LOROMI-592112 format. One record per residue (C-alpha): y, x, z; residue in one letter; residue number from 0. Coordinates in nm, 4 decimals. Example, Ala and Ser with C-alpha at 12.3 -4.5 7.8 and 13.67 -1.06 7.14 Angstrom:
residues 2
-0.4500:1.2300:0.7800:a:0 $
-0.1060:1.3670:0.7140:s:1 $
***
This chain:
residues 124
8.8815:12.1712:9.8807:x:0 $
8.6290:12.4634:9.9215:x:1 $
8.6173:12.4642:9.5027:x:2 $
8.9583:12.5908:9.5188:x:3 $
8.8922:12.8479:9.7380:x:4 $
8.6368:12.9857:9.4832:x:5 $
8.8653:13.0095:9.2156:x:6 $
8.9826:13.3661:9.1821:x:7 $
8.6160:13.4888:9.2206:x:8 $
8.4458:13.2705:8.9797:x:9 $
8.7077:13.2650:8.7164:x:10 $
8.6932:13.7048:8.7967:x:11 $
8.3139:13.7150:8.7575:x:12 $
8.2940:13.4934:8.4777:x:13 $
8.5357:13.6538:8.2600:x:14 $
8.3731:14.0173:8.3476:x:15 $
8.0232:13.8968:8.2408:x:16 $
8.2153:13.7736:7.9046:x:17 $
8.3888:14.0855:7.8738:x:18 $
8.0469:14.2709:7.9304:x:19 $
7.8390:14.0782:7.7108:x:20 $
8.1169:14.1316:7.4343:x:21 $
8.1488:14.4791:7.4737:x:22 $
7.7278:14.5300:7.4532:x:23 $
7.7341:14.3280:7.0981:x:24 $
7.9949:14.5503:6.9544:x:25 $
7.8028:14.8761:7.0669:x:26 $
8.0423:14.9879:7.2734:x:27 $
7.9268:15.2929:7.5274:x:28 $
7.7965:15.1547:7.8943:x:29 $
8.1150:15.3767:8.0731:x:30 $
8.3404:15.2303:7.8542:x:31 $
8.1946:14.8730:7.9221:x:32 $
8.1436:14.8875:8.3021:x:33 $
8.5642:14.9905:8.2848:x:34 $
8.6440:14.6706:8.0822:x:35 $
8.4948:14.4463:8.2859:x:36 $
8.6092:14.6049:8.6118:x:37 $
8.9615:14.5712:8.4516:x:38 $
8.9053:14.2371:8.3406:x:39 $
8.7885:14.1054:8.6697:x:40 $
9.0765:14.2109:8.8700:x:41 $
9.3116:14.0813:8.6332:x:42 $
9.1522:13.7267:8.5798:x:43 $
9.0995:13.7776:9.0064:x:44 $
9.5040:13.7906:9.0244:x:45 $
9.5184:13.5111:8.7745:x:46 $
9.2719:13.2791:8.9745:x:47 $
9.4709:13.4047:9.2653:x:48 $
9.7357:13.2272:9.1026:x:49 $
9.6079:12.9020:9.0140:x:50 $
9.4571:12.8719:9.3455:x:51 $
9.8122:12.9084:9.5233:x:52 $
9.9810:12.6511:9.2495:x:53 $
9.6971:12.3963:9.3314:x:54 $
9.7323:12.4123:9.7068:x:55 $
10.1035:12.3810:9.6859:x:56 $
10.0909:12.0944:9.4557:x:57 $
9.7921:11.9289:9.7070:x:58 $
10.0622:11.9891:10.0311:x:59 $
10.3680:11.8817:9.8536:x:60 $
10.1466:11.5176:9.7784:x:61 $
10.0059:11.5317:10.1226:x:62 $
10.3608:11.5602:10.2354:x:63 $
10.5162:11.2868:10.0248:x:64 $
10.2417:11.0963:10.1818:x:65 $
10.3285:11.1584:10.5017:x:66 $
10.6972:11.1109:10.4409:x:67 $
10.6171:10.7913:10.2861:x:68 $
10.3901:10.6726:10.5807:x:69 $
10.6963:10.7680:10.8925:x:70 $
10.9206:10.5563:10.6474:x:71 $
10.6890:10.2873:10.6765:x:72 $
10.6785:10.2948:11.0299:x:73 $
11.0120:10.3830:11.1172:x:74 $
11.1107:10.0569:10.8889:x:75 $
10.8628:9.8450:11.0740:x:76 $
10.9683:9.9793:11.4444:x:77 $
11.3313:9.8856:11.3152:x:78 $
11.2165:9.4952:11.2478:x:79 $
11.0792:9.4898:11.5323:x:80 $
11.3457:9.6443:11.7077:x:81 $
11.5730:9.4123:11.5399:x:82 $
11.3893:9.0962:11.6067:x:83 $
11.3729:9.0860:11.9744:x:84 $
11.8034:9.1715:11.9759:x:85 $
11.8034:8.8627:11.7463:x:86 $
11.5706:8.6212:11.9608:x:87 $
11.8158:8.7543:12.2829:x:88 $
12.1115:8.6801:12.0835:x:89 $
12.0294:8.3361:11.9813:x:90 $
11.9357:8.2915:12.3750:x:91 $
12.2012:8.4302:12.5183:x:92 $
12.4558:8.1731:12.2573:x:93 $
12.2231:7.8936:12.3681:x:94 $
12.3232:7.9483:12.7328:x:95 $
12.6532:8.0358:12.6711:x:96 $
12.7205:7.6423:12.4694:x:97 $
12.4583:7.4056:12.5317:x:98 $
12.6775:7.1320:12.5162:x:99 $
12.8019:7.2071:12.1950:x:100 $
12.5363:7.1857:11.9492:x:101 $
12.4519:7.5513:12.0611:x:102 $
12.7948:7.6782:11.8441:x:103 $
12.8948:8.0143:12.0523:x:104 $
13.2701:8.1520:12.0708:x:105 $
13.1846:8.3275:11.7253:x:106 $
13.1096:8.0108:11.5759:x:107 $
13.4642:7.8786:11.6608:x:108 $
13.5230:7.5664:11.4213:x:109 $
13.8673:7.4313:11.4549:x:110 $
13.8135:7.1476:11.2714:x:111 $
13.5414:7.0294:11.4012:x:112 $
13.7088:7.0575:11.7421:x:113 $
14.0184:6.8406:11.6190:x:114 $
13.7842:6.5989:11.5005:x:115 $
13.6022:6.5553:11.8610:x:116 $
13.9860:6.5298:12.0066:x:117 $
14.1048:6.2769:11.7533:x:118 $
13.7664:6.0625:11.8150:x:119 $
13.8225:6.0444:12.1956:x:120 $
14.2056:5.9703:12.1840:x:121 $
14.1111:5.6477:11.9789:x:122 $
13.8830:5.5961:12.2219:x:123 $
***
């Protein structure tokens, strides 16, 4: 991450050196070389700032997406953990409500089974 902060300075410095070398090889006057080096340094420093900001935004988006995914996973785990005790409570309540009816609660009423039980009792 430290290198990302240095991108504008490195890019501006590198391009100023390249501009200076190219101008020197072509035989340009020193005053003009310095001017071109300064202009290229400022221009490429600005470009480096844009590149750095783009990279930082991308990194921040990736981190935020990872955090959201972890949060979603933890929420799902909490929901599952919350649902399991409720299921255990519901089954315990059903068992206590009708232990003689083979753990069948009022919600699971089946008239055919009841009518069969009554018929078998009447036949006895």
